[in-house]
C-alpha positions in Angstrom: -24.5 25.6 1.8 -27.0 23.3 1.8 -26.3 20.4 -0.3 -28.3 20.1 -3.8 -31.3 17.4 -3.9 -30.3 14.8 -5.8 -32.6 11.7 -7.2 -32.0 9.0 -4.7 -32.4 6.1 -7.1 -29.6 6.8 -9.3 -26.2 5.1 -8.5 -22.6 7.2 -9.1 -22.6 6.3 -12.8 -26.5 7.5 -13.2 -27.9 3.9 -13.6 -30.9 3.1 -11.6 -30.5 1.2 -8.2 -32.3 0.6 -5.4 -31.5 2.7 -2.0 -29.4 0.6 0.1 -31.3 1.5 3.8 -29.0 -0.8 6.0 -27.2 1.9 7.8 -30.5 3.8 8.6 -32.1 3.4 12.2 -35.3 1.2 12.5 -37.8 3.8 13.6 -41.8 4.0 13.7 -42.7 5.7 10.0 -46.3 6.7 9.0 -47.5 8.2 5.6 -50.7 9.4 4.5 -52.0 10.1 1.1 -54.9 11.3 -0.7 -57.1 10.6 -4.0 -60.3 12.2 -5.6 -62.9 10.3 -7.7 -65.0 12.9 -9.4 -68.4 11.9 -10.8 -70.5 13.6 -13.5 -73.5 15.1 -11.7 -75.9 12.1 -13.0 -73.7 9.5 -11.8 -72.9 11.2 -8.3 -76.7 11.5 -7.9 -77.4 7.8 -8.8 -74.4 6.5 -6.5 -75.7 8.7 -3.5 -79.4 7.3 -4.3 -78.1 3.8 -4.3 -76.0 4.1 -0.9 -72.6 3.8 -3.0 -73.5 0.2 -4.1 -73.4 -1.0 -7.7 -74.4 -4.4 -9.4 -70.9 -5.1 -8.5 -71.6 -4.6 -4.5 -70.6 -2.4 -1.9 -68.1 0.5 -3.9 -66.6 2.0 -0.7 -66.1 -1.5 1.0 -64.6 -3.1 -2.1 -62.2 -0.1 -2.7 -60.9 -0.4 1.0 -60.1 -4.2 0.3 -58.3 -3.4 -2.8 -56.5 -0.6 -1.3 -55.3 -2.4 1.6 -54.2 -5.4 -1.0 -52.3 -2.6 -2.9 -50.4 -1.3 0.1 -49.1 -4.6 1.0 -47.9 -5.4 -2.5 -46.4 -2.0 -3.6 -42.8 -3.7 -3.5 -44.0 -5.5 -6.5 -45.6 -2.7 -8.4 -43.1 -0.1 -7.9 -39.5 -1.3 -9.2 -37.1 0.3 -6.3 -39.7 0.2 -3.3 -38.5 -2.1 -0.4 -40.8 -5.1 0.8 -42.2 -3.5 4.2 -43.5 -5.3 7.0 -47.0 -3.3 6.9 -48.1 -2.6 10.6 -51.2 -0.7 10.2 -53.6 0.5 7.5 -56.3 2.7 7.4 -58.4 3.9 4.0 -61.0 6.3 4.4 -63.9 6.9 1.8 -66.5 9.7 2.0 -67.9 12.5 0.0 -66.2 15.3 -0.4 -68.8 17.5 -2.0 -71.9 16.8 -4.2 -69.8 15.0 -7.2 -66.6 13.7 -5.5 -65.3 11.2 -3.1 -62.4 11.9 -1.1 -59.9 8.5 -0.5 -57.4 8.5 2.2 -54.9 5.7 2.9 -52.6 6.0 6.0 -50.1 3.5 6.5 -47.8 2.6 9.1 -44.2 0.4 9.8 -41.4 0.1 11.9 -38.4 -0.2 9.4 -35.4 1.5 7.9 -37.3 2.9 5.2 -40.8 5.0 4.9 -44.4 4.4 3.5 -45.0 6.9 1.5 -45.4 4.8 -1.7 -47.7 2.3 -0.1 -49.9 5.5 1.1 -49.8 6.6 -2.3 -50.7 3.1 -3.7 -53.2 2.4 -1.4 -55.2 6.0 -2.1 -55.0 5.4 -6.0 -55.7 2.0 -6.1 -58.7 2.4 -4.0 -59.5 5.3 -6.4 -59.1 2.8 -9.4 -61.6 0.4 -7.8 -64.1 3.2 -7.5 -63.7 3.7 -11.2 -64.0 0.0 -12.0 -67.1 -0.4 -10.2 -68.7 2.7 -11.5 -67.2 2.9 -15.2 -70.9 1.2 -16.6 -72.3 4.6 -15.5 -69.8 6.5 -17.1 -66.5 7.1 -18.6 -66.3 10.6 -17.8 -65.2 9.9 -14.2 -61.9 11.7 -13.1 -59.6 10.3 -10.8 -57.3 12.7 -9.0 -54.9 14.5 -8.0 -53.3 11.9 -5.8 -50.9 13.2 -3.3 -49.1 12.7 -0.3 -50.6 14.3 2.6 -47.8 13.9 5.2 -45.2 11.6 6.4 -43.1 11.4 9.4 -40.3 8.9 10.8 -37.4 9.4 8.6 -35.0 12.1 8.0 -37.4 14.6 6.7 -40.9 15.0 7.9 -43.5 16.4 5.7 -47.0 17.9 6.2 -49.6 17.4 8.7 -49.8 14.7 11.0 -51.0 11.2 9.3 -54.5 9.8 11.0 
């Protein structure tokens, strides 16, 4: 019989605890995540006409820098994330359709634990940065969904191959 899934960040007494990864093997691990940013039609048209530039500067370039910084600082934001050496991080931003941007974040490390939270954090902080740079045009910008696309290199692989 297959073991019932359990929350990994609880100790035997049900209290919050960081997972001890010391017995896990060091392996190459990677994960990719995505987040969408949906604009009102008039805002999307303005952004397209301006080449994704705002009064604050290049929107996509700024979001890529912010997302990359967030990946490297995920352990400072999420209480039980381990600090990880980041071997690689790539953030992509492109139009998904007429009104929404697709943001992807792929992260690699060689360590005892994976980088799913880093990929999710990078994608969502990049999306938040787009919102911040565009909110002068509208507060009706919608973020999400944010989701894990894939992970490789741990006990359980998930999804399609990360890029």
